[in-house]
TORPA-4810 file (N, C-alpha, C, O; in nm, 3 decimals):
<nodes>
NODE_1_14.210_1.344_-3.562_14.097_1.390_-3.481_13.967_1.357_-3.552_13.949_1.392_-3.668_M
NODE_2_13.876_1.290_-3.484_13.750_1.249_-3.543_13.651_1.365_-3.551_13.660_1.461_-3.474_R
NODE_3_13.557_1.353_-3.646_13.454_1.457_-3.662_13.374_1.468_-3.532_13.332_1.368_-3.474_A
NODE_4_13.354_1.590_-3.489_13.277_1.615_-3.369_13.358_1.606_-3.241_13.309_1.643_-3.134_G
NODE_5_13.480_1.557_-3.251_13.564_1.545_-3.132_13.618_1.683_-3.091_13.662_1.760_-3.176_E
NODE_6_13.614_1.712_-2.964_13.662_1.840_-2.913_13.810_1.829_-2.880_13.851_1.741_-2.805_V
NODE_7_13.888_1.918_-2.936_14.032_1.917_-2.911_14.061_1.967_-2.770_14.018_2.075_-2.731_L
NODE_8_14.132_1.887_-2.694_14.170_1.924_-2.558_14.295_2.012_-2.562_14.392_1.981_-2.632_Q
NODE_9_14.292_2.121_-2.488_14.404_2.213_-2.489_14.454_2.240_-2.347_14.388_2.205_-2.249_T
NODE_10_14.570_2.301_-2.340_14.626_2.345_-2.213_14.704_2.473_-2.237_14.739_2.506_-2.350_M
NODE_11_14.732_2.545_-2.130_14.810_2.669_-2.140_14.953_2.641_-2.095_14.977_2.570_-1.998_R
NODE_12_15.047_2.699_-2.168_15.187_2.692_-2.126_15.242_2.835_-2.113_15.196_2.927_-2.180_I
NODE_13_15.338_2.850_-2.025_15.409_2.975_-2.011_15.553_2.958_-2.059_15.612_2.851_-2.043_G
NODE_14_15.608_3.062_-2.117_15.746_3.061_-2.165_15.819_3.181_-2.105_15.774_3.295_-2.119_V
NODE_15_15.931_3.154_-2.039_16.017_3.261_-1.987_16.136_3.274_-2.082_16.199_3.175_-2.118_K
NODE_16_16.165_3.399_-2.123_16.274_3.418_-2.217_16.358_3.540_-2.179_16.316_3.624_-2.100_F
NODE_17_16.475_3.547_-2.237_16.563_3.662_-2.219_16.600_3.720_-2.354_16.598_3.651_-2.456_G
NODE_18_16.633_3.849_-2.354_16.681_3.912_-2.477_16.791_4.011_-2.441_16.775_4.093_-2.350_R
NODE_19_16.901_4.003_-2.512_17.016_4.089_-2.489_17.072_4.135_-2.623_17.023_4.095_-2.729_T
NODE_20_17.174_4.218_-2.617_17.239_4.261_-2.741_17.144_4.330_-2.835_17.059_4.408_-2.792_G
NODE_21_17.157_4.302_-2.964_17.074_4.367_-3.065_16.927_4.328_-3.053_16.839_4.400_-3.101_L
NODE_22_16.900_4.217_-2.988_16.761_4.174_-2.970_16.678_4.275_-2.895_16.556_4.276_-2.909_G
NODE_23_16.741_4.360_-2.814_16.665_4.456_-2.733_16.603_4.566_-2.819_16.519_4.642_-2.771_R
NODE_24_16.644_4.576_-2.946_16.591_4.682_-3.031_16.469_4.639_-3.112_16.416_4.718_-3.190_F
NODE_25_16.423_4.515_-3.093_16.302_4.472_-3.162_16.180_4.538_-3.099_16.170_4.548_-2.977_L
NODE_26_16.088_4.584_-3.182_15.962_4.638_-3.130_15.877_4.523_-3.077_15.905_4.406_-3.104_S
NODE_27_15.774_4.556_-3.001_15.688_4.452_-2.944_15.620_4.372_-3.054_15.607_4.250_-3.043_H
NODE_28_15.575_4.439_-3.160_15.509_4.369_-3.270_15.606_4.274_-3.341_15.569_4.162_-3.374_L
NODE_29_15.729_4.319_-3.363_15.829_4.233_-3.425_15.861_4.114_-3.335_15.886_4.004_-3.382_D
NODE_30_15.861_4.139_-3.205_15.887_4.032_-3.109_15.779_3.925_-3.118_15.809_3.805_-3.117_L
NODE_31_15.653_3.967_-3.126_15.543_3.872_-3.140_15.560_3.789_-3.267_15.544_3.667_-3.264_Q
NODE_32_15.591_3.855_-3.378_15.608_3.783_-3.505_15.723_3.684_-3.497_15.712_3.572_-3.546_D
NODE_33_15.834_3.725_-3.435_15.950_3.637_-3.424_15.917_3.512_-3.345_15.954_3.402_-3.386_M
NODE_34_15.848_3.528_-3.231_15.816_3.411_-3.150_15.711_3.324_-3.217_15.716_3.202_-3.204_F
NODE_35_15.616_3.383_-3.288_15.516_3.303_-3.358_15.584_3.214_-3.463_15.550_3.096_-3.476_A
NODE_36_15.681_3.270_-3.536_15.755_3.189_-3.635_15.835_3.079_-3.565_15.839_2.965_-3.612_R
NODE_37_15.898_3.114_-3.453_15.980_3.016_-3.380_15.894_2.902_-3.327_15.935_2.786_-3.331_A
NODE_38_15.774_2.933_-3.276_15.683_2.830_-3.225_15.643_2.735_-3.338_15.641_2.614_-3.319_V
NODE_39_15.612_2.791_-3.455_15.574_2.706_-3.569_15.690_2.617_-3.610_15.672_2.497_-3.632_R
NODE_40_15.810_2.674_-3.621_15.926_2.596_-3.664_15.965_2.491_-3.562_16.021_2.387_-3.599_R
NODE_41_15.935_2.516_-3.435_15.966_2.419_-3.330_15.864_2.305_-3.327_15.882_2.207_-3.254_A
NODE_42_15.758_2.316_-3.405_15.656_2.211_-3.409_15.565_2.207_-3.289_15.504_2.105_-3.261_G
NODE_43_15.556_2.319_-3.216_15.467_2.325_-3.100_15.324_2.346_-3.149_15.298_2.443_-3.220_I
NODE_44_15.230_2.258_-3.111_15.093_2.264_-3.165_15.010_2.376_-3.100_14.921_2.349_-3.020_P
NODE_45_15.042_2.500_-3.135_14.972_2.615_-3.078_14.832_2.628_-3.139_14.809_2.588_-3.253_A
NODE_46_14.741_2.683_-3.061_14.604_2.706_-3.108_14.594_2.845_-3.170_14.667_2.937_-3.132_Q
NODE_47_14.501_2.860_-3.265_14.482_2.985_-3.337_14.340_3.037_-3.317_14.247_2.962_-3.288_Y
NODE_48_14.326_3.167_-3.335_14.193_3.227_-3.329_14.114_3.188_-3.453_14.172_3.144_-3.552_S
NODE_49_13.983_3.203_-3.447_13.899_3.174_-3.562_13.877_3.301_-3.642_13.918_3.409_-3.601_S
NODE_50_13.811_3.288_-3.756_13.782_3.405_-3.838_13.862_3.407_-3.967_13.931_3.311_-4.000_G
NODE_51_13.853_3.519_-4.039_13.919_3.530_-4.169_14.070_3.544_-4.157_14.144_3.503_-4.247_F
NODE_52_14.118_3.600_-4.047_14.262_3.621_-4.029_14.306_3.559_-3.896_14.334_3.630_-3.800_H
NODE_53_14.311_3.426_-3.891_14.348_3.359_-3.765_14.490_3.394_-3.724_14.579_3.404_-3.808_P
NODE_54_14.511_3.411_-3.594_14.644_3.438_-3.542_14.669_3.349_-3.421_14.575_3.304_-3.355_H
NODE_55_14.796_3.326_-3.391_14.832_3.241_-3.280_14.784_3.302_-3.149_14.800_3.422_-3.127_M
NODE_56_14.725_3.220_-3.063_14.677_3.268_-2.933_14.796_3.283_-2.838_14.820_3.197_-2.754_N
NODE_57_14.867_3.392_-2.854_14.987_3.424_-2.776_14.964_3.555_-2.703_14.916_3.651_-2.762_M
NODE_58_14.999_3.559_-2.575_14.982_3.682_-2.497_15.106_3.703_-2.411_15.148_3.612_-2.340_A
NODE_59_15.164_3.823_-2.417_15.282_3.857_-2.338_15.240_3.912_-2.203_15.137_3.978_-2.190_F
NODE_60_15.321_3.882_-2.101_15.288_3.923_-1.965_15.299_4.073_-1.947_15.213_4.134_-1.883_A
NODE_61_15.404_4.135_-2.003_15.425_4.278_-1.983_15.520_4.327_-2.092_15.638_4.291_-2.093_S
NODE_62_15.469_4.408_-2.183_15.549_4.454_-2.296_15.670_4.534_-2.247_15.659_4.617_-2.158_A
NODE_63_15.786_4.506_-2.308_15.909_4.577_-2.273_15.932_4.692_-2.370_15.902_4.682_-2.489_M
NODE_64_15.985_4.801_-2.317_16.021_4.914_-2.402_16.139_4.877_-2.491_16.226_4.800_-2.450_A
NODE_65_16.141_4.929_-2.613_16.252_4.905_-2.704_16.382_4.957_-2.641_16.385_5.066_-2.584_V
NODE_66_16.488_4.877_-2.651_16.617_4.918_-2.599_16.652_4.859_-2.464_16.767_4.868_-2.421_G
NODE_67_16.554_4.797_-2.396_16.580_4.737_-2.266_16.612_4.589_-2.282_16.553_4.519_-2.365_L
NODE_68_16.705_4.541_-2.200_16.737_4.399_-2.198_16.654_4.331_-2.089_16.602_4.397_-1.998_E
NODE_69_16.642_4.200_-2.099_16.566_4.126_-2.000_16.622_3.987_-1.982_16.672_3.924_-2.076_T
NODE_70_16.613_3.939_-1.859_16.645_3.800_-1.827_16.520_3.727_-1.781_16.523_3.608_-1.752_E
NODE_71_16.408_3.800_-1.776_16.285_3.740_-1.725_16.162_3.802_-1.787_16.088_3.875_-1.720_G
NODE_72_16.138_3.772_-1.914_16.016_3.816_-1.981_15.933_3.691_-2.010_15.987_3.580_-2.010_D
NODE_73_15.803_3.709_-2.034_15.714_3.593_-2.044_15.608_3.611_-2.153_15.566_3.723_-2.183_Y
NODE_74_15.567_3.497_-2.209_15.442_3.494_-2.287_15.376_3.359_-2.262_15.439_3.265_-2.215_F
NODE_75_15.248_3.353_-2.293_15.174_3.227_-2.277_15.109_3.188_-2.407_15.081_3.272_-2.493_E
NODE_76_15.085_3.058_-2.420_15.024_3.000_-2.540_14.918_2.899_-2.501_14.928_2.833_-2.397_L
NODE_77_14.816_2.887_-2.586_14.721_2.777_-2.574_14.769_2.670_-2.672_14.784_2.698_-2.791_Q
NODE_78_14.794_2.550_-2.623_14.848_2.443_-2.708_14.767_2.316_-2.690_14.682_2.307_-2.601_V
NODE_79_14.795_2.218_-2.776_14.728_2.089_-2.766_14.768_2.020_-2.636_14.885_2.020_-2.599_Q
NODE_80_14.670_1.962_-2.569_14.695_1.896_-2.441_14.793_1.780_-2.458_14.796_1.715_-2.563_D
NODE_81_14.873_1.757_-2.354_14.968_1.646_-2.359_15.104_1.684_-2.413_15.188_1.597_-2.435_G
NODE_82_15.127_1.812_-2.437_15.256_1.855_-2.490_15.368_1.817_-2.393_15.355_1.835_-2.272_L
NODE_83_15.478_1.765_-2.446_15.598_1.737_-2.368_15.673_1.869_-2.350_15.739_1.915_-2.443_D
NODE_84_15.662_1.929_-2.233_15.716_2.064_-2.212_15.869_2.067_-2.223_15.924_2.163_-2.276_C
NODE_85_15.937_1.965_-2.173_16.083_1.961_-2.180_16.129_1.957_-2.325_16.222_2.028_-2.363_A
NODE_86_16.064_1.873_-2.407_16.099_1.864_-2.548_16.065_1.994_-2.621_16.139_2.037_-2.709_A
NODE_87_15.951_2.055_-2.583_15.911_2.180_-2.648_16.009_2.292_-2.616_16.041_2.373_-2.703_A
NODE_88_16.057_2.297_-2.491_16.155_2.399_-2.455_16.283_2.384_-2.535_16.338_2.483_-2.584_Q
NODE_89_16.331_2.262_-2.550_16.453_2.236_-2.627_16.433_2.276_-2.774_16.519_2.340_-2.834_K
NODE_90_16.317_2.236_-2.831_16.290_2.266_-2.972_16.279_2.417_-2.994_16.328_2.468_-3.094_A
NODE_91_16.213_2.487_-2.901_16.197_2.632_-2.917_16.331_2.703_-2.901_16.361_2.797_-2.974_L
NODE_92_16.412_2.657_-2.806_16.544_2.719_-2.785_16.631_2.708_-2.910_16.710_2.798_-2.939_A
NODE_93_16.615_2.599_-2.984_16.694_2.580_-3.105_16.654_2.675_-3.217_16.729_2.693_-3.313_E
NODE_94_16.537_2.738_-3.205_16.490_2.831_-3.306_16.519_2.977_-3.272_16.484_3.067_-3.349_Q
NODE_95_16.582_3.002_-3.158_16.606_3.139_-3.116_16.720_3.204_-3.194_16.826_3.143_-3.210_M
NODE_96_16.700_3.326_-3.242_16.809_3.400_-3.306_16.908_3.451_-3.201_16.883_3.442_-3.081_P
NODE_97_17.018_3.505_-3.247_17.120_3.559_-3.157_17.059_3.667_-3.067_16.984_3.752_-3.114_S
NODE_98_17.094_3.662_-2.939_17.043_3.761_-2.845_16.920_3.717_-2.769_16.874_3.788_-2.680_G
NODE_99_16.864_3.599_-2.802_16.745_3.550_-2.735_16.772_3.414_-2.673_16.849_3.334_-2.727_F
NODE_100_16.709_3.387_-2.560_16.723_3.260_-2.491_16.590_3.219_-2.432_16.515_3.303_-2.383_A
NODE_101_16.560_3.090_-2.436_16.443_3.035_-2.368_16.490_2.985_-2.233_16.567_2.890_-2.225_V
NODE_102_16.443_3.048_-2.126_16.490_3.018_-1.990_16.408_2.910_-1.922_16.461_2.834_-1.842_C
NODE_103_16.278_2.902_-1.953_16.191_2.803_-1.891_16.064_2.792_-1.973_16.022_2.887_-2.039_A
NODE_104_16.003_2.675_-1.969_15.875_2.651_-2.036_15.801_2.547_-1.954_15.857_2.444_-1.919_L
NODE_105_15.675_2.575_-1.923_15.599_2.479_-1.843_15.450_2.502_-1.853_15.404_2.605_-1.901_G
NODE_106_15.377_2.403_-1.807_15.231_2.411_-1.809_15.183_2.504_-1.699_15.238_2.506_-1.589_R
NODE_107_15.080_2.580_-1.730_15.014_2.665_-1.631_14.893_2.589_-1.577_14.804_2.555_-1.654_L
NODE_108_14.889_2.562_-1.446_14.778_2.483_-1.391_14.642_2.545_-1.423_14.629_2.667_-1.434_P
NODE_109_14.543_2.459_-1.436_14.407_2.507_-1.463_14.363_2.600_-1.350_14.384_2.570_-1.232_E
NODE_110_14.303_2.710_-1.385_14.261_2.808_-1.287_14.361_2.919_-1.264_14.329_3.019_-1.199_G
NODE_111_14.482_2.903_-1.319_14.582_3.010_-1.309_14.538_3.127_-1.395_14.500_3.108_-1.511_T
NODE_112_14.543_3.247_-1.341_14.503_3.365_-1.417_14.598_3.395_-1.531_14.704_3.333_-1.542_G
NODE_113_14.561_3.489_-1.614_14.648_3.532_-1.723_14.777_3.592_-1.666_14.774_3.664_-1.567_K
NODE_114_14.888_3.561_-1.729_15.016_3.613_-1.681_15.016_3.766_-1.681_15.077_3.828_-1.594_L
NODE_115_14.949_3.825_-1.778_14.943_3.971_-1.785_14.881_4.031_-1.659_14.925_4.136_-1.612_M
NODE_116_14.779_3.964_-1.605_14.712_4.012_-1.485_14.790_3.977_-1.359_14.783_4.049_-1.259_A
NODE_117_14.864_3.868_-1.363_14.935_3.821_-1.245_15.064_3.898_-1.219_15.109_3.906_-1.105_L
NODE_118_15.125_3.953_-1.324_15.256_4.019_-1.311_15.240_4.157_-1.249_15.227_4.257_-1.320_A
NODE_119_15.241_4.162_-1.115_15.214_4.287_-1.044_15.341_4.358_-0.995_15.334_4.472_-0.951_V
NODE_120_15.455_4.290_-1.003_15.582_4.353_-0.968_15.688_4.316_-1.071_15.685_4.207_-1.128_R
NODE_121_15.781_4.408_-1.093_15.890_4.384_-1.187_16.022_4.421_-1.120_16.033_4.525_-1.055_A
NODE_122_16.121_4.334_-1.138_16.254_4.358_-1.080_16.349_4.404_-1.191_16.355_4.344_-1.298_E
NODE_123_16.423_4.510_-1.163_16.517_4.567_-1.260_16.656_4.583_-1.198_16.670_4.593_-1.076_Y
NODE_124_16.755_4.587_-1.284_16.891_4.619_-1.241_16.945_4.725_-1.337_16.942_4.707_-1.458_K
NODE_125_16.994_4.835_-1.280_17.056_4.942_-1.360_17.207_4.930_-1.341_17.259_4.945_-1.231_I
NODE_126_17.276_4.902_-1.451_17.420_4.883_-1.446_17.493_5.016_-1.454_17.456_5.103_-1.533_M
NODE_127_17.596_5.033_-1.372_17.681_5.152_-1.373_17.597_5.279_-1.382_17.610_5.356_-1.477_E
NODE_128_17.512_5.302_-1.283_17.422_5.418_-1.288_17.498_5.550_-1.279_17.605_5.557_-1.218_P
NODE_129_17.443_5.652_-1.342_17.495_5.787_-1.331_17.491_5.828_-1.183_17.389_5.810_-1.117_D
NODE_130_17.601_5.883_-1.132_17.608_5.919_-0.990_17.501_6.019_-0.952_17.445_6.012_-0.842_A
NODE_131_17.471_6.113_-1.042_17.367_6.212_-1.012_17.230_6.146_-1.001_17.149_6.186_-0.917_A
NODE_132_17.206_6.047_-1.084_17.078_5.975_-1.075_17.069_5.898_-0.944_16.964_5.898_-0.880_F
NODE_133_17.178_5.831_-0.904_17.178_5.757_-0.778_17.146_5.849_-0.660_17.070_5.812_-0.571_S
NODE_134_17.205_5.969_-0.660_17.179_6.064_-0.551_17.034_6.112_-0.555_16.970_6.126_-0.451_A
NODE_135_16.982_6.138_-0.675_16.843_6.182_-0.690_16.747_6.073_-0.640_16.650_6.103_-0.571_W
NODE_136_16.775_5.947_-0.675_16.689_5.838_-0.633_16.693_5.821_-0.481_16.589_5.796_-0.419_L
NODE_137_16.811_5.836_-0.421_16.822_5.824_-0.276_16.736_5.930_-0.207_16.674_5.901_-0.104_A
NODE_138_16.732_6.052_-0.262_16.648_6.157_-0.204_16.501_6.125_-0.222_16.421_6.150_-0.131_Q
NODE_139_16.464_6.072_-0.337_16.324_6.035_-0.360_16.279_5.931_-0.257_16.166_5.939_-0.207_L
NODE_140_16.365_5.834_-0.226_16.328_5.727_-0.134_16.304_5.777_0.007_16.235_5.711_0.085_L
NODE_141_16.358_5.892_0.041_16.338_5.949_0.174_16.203_6.019_0.186_16.160_6.054_0.297_E
NODE_142_16.136_6.040_0.072_16.008_6.110_0.073_15.893_6.010_0.087_15.906_5.894_0.048_Q
NODE_143_15.782_6.056_0.143_15.664_5.971_0.156_15.581_5.972_0.028_15.504_5.879_0.002_E
NODE_144_15.598_6.076_-0.053_15.519_6.090_-0.174_15.602_6.159_-0.281_15.683_6.247_-0.251_S
NODE_145_15.581_6.119_-0.407_15.647_6.186_-0.519_15.550_6.182_-0.636_15.547_6.085_-0.713_F
NODE_146_15.471_6.287_-0.649_15.363_6.292_-0.748_15.414_6.352_-0.878_15.479_6.456_-0.879_V
NODE_147_15.384_6.283_-0.988_15.420_6.332_-1.121_15.293_6.344_-1.206_15.187_6.296_-1.167_I
NODE_148_15.306_6.408_-1.321_15.198_6.414_-1.417_15.231_6.324_-1.535_15.339_6.332_-1.592_E
NODE_149_15.135_6.238_-1.571_15.154_6.146_-1.681_15.051_6.174_-1.790_14.935_6.202_-1.762_K
NODE_150_15.097_6.164_-1.914_15.008_6.178_-2.028_14.964_6.039_-2.072_15.047_5.951_-2.093_Q
NODE_151_14.834_6.020_-2.087_14.781_5.891_-2.133_14.657_5.916_-2.215_14.559_5.972_-2.166_R
NODE_152_14.661_5.874_-2.341_14.547_5.888_-2.433_14.499_6.033_-2.438_14.379_6.060_-2.437_K
NODE_153_14.595_6.126_-2.443_14.562_6.266_-2.457_14.518_6.335_-2.331_14.482_6.453_-2.333_G
NODE_154_14.519_6.262_-2.218_14.476_6.320_-2.093_14.592_6.324_-1.994_14.679_6.236_-1.996_K
NODE_155_14.594_6.425_-1.910_14.697_6.439_-1.807_14.639_6.396_-1.673_14.530_6.439_-1.635_T
NODE_156_14.712_6.312_-1.602_14.667_6.270_-1.469_14.787_6.265_-1.376_14.902_6.262_-1.420_R
NODE_157_14.758_6.265_-1.249_14.864_6.259_-1.149_14.887_6.116_-1.103_14.795_6.034_-1.098_Q
NODE_158_15.012_6.088_-1.069_15.050_5.954_-1.026_15.158_5.967_-0.919_15.256_6.038_-0.938_M
NODE_159_15.140_5.899_-0.808_15.239_5.901_-0.699_15.335_5.783_-0.718_15.296_5.667_-0.703_D
NODE_160_15.459_5.814_-0.752_15.558_5.709_-0.777_15.603_5.638_-0.651_15.629_5.517_-0.653_L
NODE_161_15.613_5.712_-0.540_15.682_5.658_-0.422_15.623_5.527_-0.371_15.700_5.436_-0.341_R
NODE_162_15.489_5.512_-0.358_15.437_5.385_-0.305_15.461_5.266_-0.398_15.449_5.151_-0.355_P
NODE_163_15.496_5.293_-0.524_15.516_5.185_-0.621_15.661_5.144_-0.634_15.695_5.057_-0.714_L
NODE_164_15.749_5.206_-0.553_15.889_5.162_-0.544_15.899_5.078_-0.417_15.915_5.132_-0.308_I
NODE_165_15.889_4.947_-0.432_15.881_4.858_-0.316_16.018_4.832_-0.253_16.030_4.824_-0.131_Y
NODE_166_16.119_4.819_-0.336_16.254_4.794_-0.287_16.352_4.869_-0.375_16.330_4.885_-0.495_E
NODE_167_16.460_4.916_-0.314_16.567_4.983_-0.391_16.699_4.966_-0.317_16.710_5.001_-0.199_A
NODE_168_16.798_4.914_-0.386_16.932_4.900_-0.331_17.028_4.974_-0.425_17.042_4.939_-0.542_K
NODE_169_17.093_5.076_-0.370_17.177_5.164_-0.450_17.324_5.139_-0.417_17.364_5.146_-0.300_I
NODE_170_17.402_5.110_-0.520_17.546_5.087_-0.503_17.613_5.102_-0.638_17.581_5.194_-0.714_G
NODE_171_17.707_5.014_-0.668_17.771_5.017_-0.800_17.670_4.988_-0.910_17.688_5.030_-1.024_Q
NODE_172_17.566_4.916_-0.874_17.447_4.901_-0.960_17.326_4.931_-0.873_17.338_4.943_-0.751_S
NODE_173_17.210_4.945_-0.935_17.086_4.972_-0.861_16.988_4.859_-0.888_16.960_4.826_-1.003_I
NODE_174_16.937_4.800_-0.781_16.833_4.698_-0.793_16.702_4.760_-0.749_16.694_4.823_-0.644_R
NODE_175_16.597_4.742_-0.830_16.467_4.801_-0.803_16.358_4.695_-0.815_16.360_4.612_-0.905_L
NODE_176_16.263_4.701_-0.723_16.140_4.622_-0.734_16.027_4.723_-0.746_16.001_4.800_-0.653_M
NODE_177_15.960_4.723_-0.862_15.865_4.828_-0.895_15.727_4.773_-0.925_15.712_4.658_-0.967_L
NODE_178_15.625_4.857_-0.903_15.488_4.820_-0.933_15.467_4.804_-1.083_15.522_4.879_-1.163_G
NODE_179_15.385_4.705_-1.119_15.358_4.675_-1.260_15.207_4.656_-1.277_15.158_4.544_-1.291_N
NODE_180_15.134_4.769_-1.275_14.988_4.765_-1.272_14.927_4.843_-1.389_14.851_4.937_-1.366_F
NODE_181_14.958_4.806_-1.511_14.898_4.875_-1.624_14.933_5.022_-1.625_15.050_5.059_-1.637_G
NODE_182_14.831_5.108_-1.612_14.853_5.252_-1.614_14.935_5.298_-1.494_14.992_5.407_-1.497_A
NODE_183_14.941_5.218_-1.389_15.015_5.254_-1.268_15.156_5.192_-1.267_15.219_5.185_-1.161_E
NODE_184_15.205_5.150_-1.380_15.337_5.087_-1.388_15.448_5.191_-1.374_15.440_5.300_-1.431_T
NODE_185_15.550_5.156_-1.296_15.670_5.238_-1.283_15.786_5.160_-1.345_15.801_5.040_-1.319_V
NODE_186_15.868_5.226_-1.426_15.984_5.164_-1.488_16.108_5.250_-1.460_16.095_5.368_-1.429_T
NODE_187_16.227_5.191_-1.472_16.348_5.273_-1.459_16.352_5.389_-1.558_16.400_5.497_-1.525_P
NODE_188_16.301_5.367_-1.680_16.299_5.475_-1.779_16.215_5.593_-1.731_16.252_5.708_-1.752_K
NODE_189_16.103_5.563_-1.667_16.019_5.670_-1.613_16.092_5.745_-1.503_16.088_5.868_-1.499_L
NODE_190_16.160_5.673_-1.414_16.236_5.738_-1.307_16.349_5.824_-1.364_16.371_5.936_-1.318_L
NODE_191_16.419_5.773_-1.462_16.529_5.849_-1.523_16.475_5.975_-1.591_16.536_6.082_-1.582_I
NODE_192_16.360_5.963_-1.658_16.300_6.080_-1.724_16.263_6.187_-1.623_16.282_6.306_-1.648_A
NODE_193_16.210_6.145_-1.507_16.176_6.242_-1.402_16.301_6.306_-1.344_16.301_6.426_-1.316_E
NODE_194_16.407_6.227_-1.327_16.533_6.282_-1.276_16.590_6.386_-1.373_16.643_6.489_-1.331_A
NODE_195_16.579_6.359_-1.502_16.635_6.451_-1.602_16.561_6.584_-1.606_16.617_6.685_-1.647_E
NODE_196_16.435_6.585_-1.563_16.362_6.711_-1.557_16.426_6.806_-1.456_16.419_6.928_-1.471_K
NODE_197_16.488_6.750_-1.354_16.551_6.831_-1.251_16.702_6.848_-1.273_16.759_6.953_-1.243_Q
NODE_198_16.765_6.745_-1.327_16.911_6.743_-1.336_16.966_6.772_-1.475_17.085_6.799_-1.490_L
NODE_199_16.881_6.767_-1.575_16.932_6.777_-1.713_16.973_6.639_-1.761_16.939_6.539_-1.698_G
NODE_200_17.045_6.635_-1.872_17.083_6.508_-1.932_17.170_6.424_-1.841_17.259_6.476_-1.773_G
NODE_201_17.143_6.293_-1.839_17.222_6.198_-1.761_17.297_6.105_-1.855_17.262_6.092_-1.972_L
NODE_202_17.401_6.041_-1.803_17.476_5.947_-1.884_17.393_5.824_-1.918_17.294_5.794_-1.851_G
NODE_203_17.435_5.752_-2.023_17.365_5.630_-2.064_17.377_5.525_-1.954_17.484_5.505_-1.897_Q
NODE_204_17.267_5.458_-1.926_17.264_5.352_-1.825_17.202_5.227_-1.884_17.098_5.234_-1.950_M
NODE_205_17.265_5.114_-1.861_17.214_4.986_-1.911_17.110_4.934_-1.812_17.138_4.920_-1.693_R
NODE_206_16.990_4.905_-1.864_16.879_4.858_-1.780_16.844_4.715_-1.818_16.823_4.685_-1.936_I
NODE_207_16.837_4.627_-1.720_16.800_4.487_-1.742_16.680_4.453_-1.654_16.684_4.473_-1.533_V
NODE_208_16.575_4.403_-1.714_16.464_4.352_-1.633_16.498_4.210_-1.592_16.520_4.123_-1.677_R
NODE_209_16.503_4.186_-1.461_16.546_4.056_-1.411_16.433_3.954_-1.408_16.454_3.837_-1.439_K
NODE_210_16.312_3.999_-1.369_16.202_3.904_-1.361_16.071_3.978_-1.336_16.069_4.097_-1.304_D
NODE_211_15.961_3.903_-1.349_15.826_3.951_-1.318_15.770_3.862_-1.208_15.796_3.742_-1.204_L
NODE_212_15.691_3.922_-1.119_15.644_3.851_-1.000_15.492_3.858_-0.985_15.428_3.957_-1.017_Y
NODE_213_15.438_3.746_-0.934_15.295_3.738_-0.899_15.283_3.728_-0.748_15.374_3.681_-0.680_A
NODE_214_15.168_3.772_-0.696_15.142_3.761_-0.552_15.057_3.638_-0.526_14.953_3.619_-0.589_E
NODE_215_15.103_3.553_-0.434_15.028_3.435_-0.395_15.033_3.420_-0.243_15.140_3.401_-0.185_Q
NODE_216_14.917_3.429_-0.181_14.907_3.412_-0.036_15.005_3.502_0.040_15.069_3.461_0.136_N
NODE_217_15.013_3.627_-0.007_15.098_3.724_0.061_15.245_3.716_0.027_15.324_3.794_0.080_G
NODE_218_15.284_3.624_-0.060_15.423_3.611_-0.103_15.434_3.644_-0.251_15.337_3.631_-0.326_E
NODE_219_15.554_3.689_-0.291_15.576_3.723_-0.431_15.671_3.620_-0.493_15.781_3.596_-0.444_Y
NODE_220_15.624_3.561_-0.604_15.699_3.456_-0.671_15.720_3.495_-0.817_15.632_3.553_-0.881_K
NODE_221_15.838_3.460_-0.870_15.861_3.478_-1.014_15.756_3.399_-1.091_15.717_3.290_-1.049_A
NODE_222_15.711_3.452_-1.202_15.605_3.384_-1.279_15.645_3.241_-1.315_15.559_3.153_-1.324_L
NODE_223_15.774_3.217_-1.337_15.818_3.082_-1.374_15.795_2.982_-1.262_15.790_2.862_-1.287_S
NODE_224_15.781_3.030_-1.138_15.752_2.940_-1.026_15.608_2.887_-1.031_15.573_2.795_-0.958_E
NODE_225_15.527_2.945_-1.117_15.389_2.896_-1.135_15.385_2.779_-1.232_15.286_2.706_-1.236_L
NODE_226_15.492_2.760_-1.312_15.493_2.653_-1.413_15.500_2.517_-1.344_15.563_2.502_-1.239_F
NODE_227_15.435_2.417_-1.403_15.445_2.280_-1.354_15.484_2.188_-1.469_15.498_2.067_-1.450_V
</nodes>
């Protein structure tokens, strides 16, 4: 690169999964793990300036410790012209046990941050507790279900019902839930509310299947934005 030349960059998105012991990594440890993997894969990521530069990496929606996922995302600012297919292969080779790189692609110019775009999240609850399934079915029949949430030392009310967009209850439970920052609904939140009424419930395996953005009235998995 010549003196005075401006480095051209582009944004890429990475879709990944984590299962098994990988689900117990904290969000901070997850960031560190992927930053090391990106460096080892030789992907020319951009860094912040200052005394303590860090990789310009941003996750779409932080996952709670203990949850598995088949559709989690982060984005990177990288040197323009990156071969995305080669980068995906190289990054996949650096993944530890329990992690997989599902997709990697360029984010078109003008695409918003993945964190802002991820407005819905799809989950699957494996072998749900029968009492929880019955409780959820009753909740779905209601027009409103207001709870109290603690955030930054303050208590506020939140109506869960409008944020449960889809629910299919059977041998497993599929949920499409709102993912709006402070207004986010998760299966863990629903289970916690159920336990307030029912007492302790059996262990349930929760998998986040994907994150979705709204485009022209349709909802698409974030990976569908990659080119």
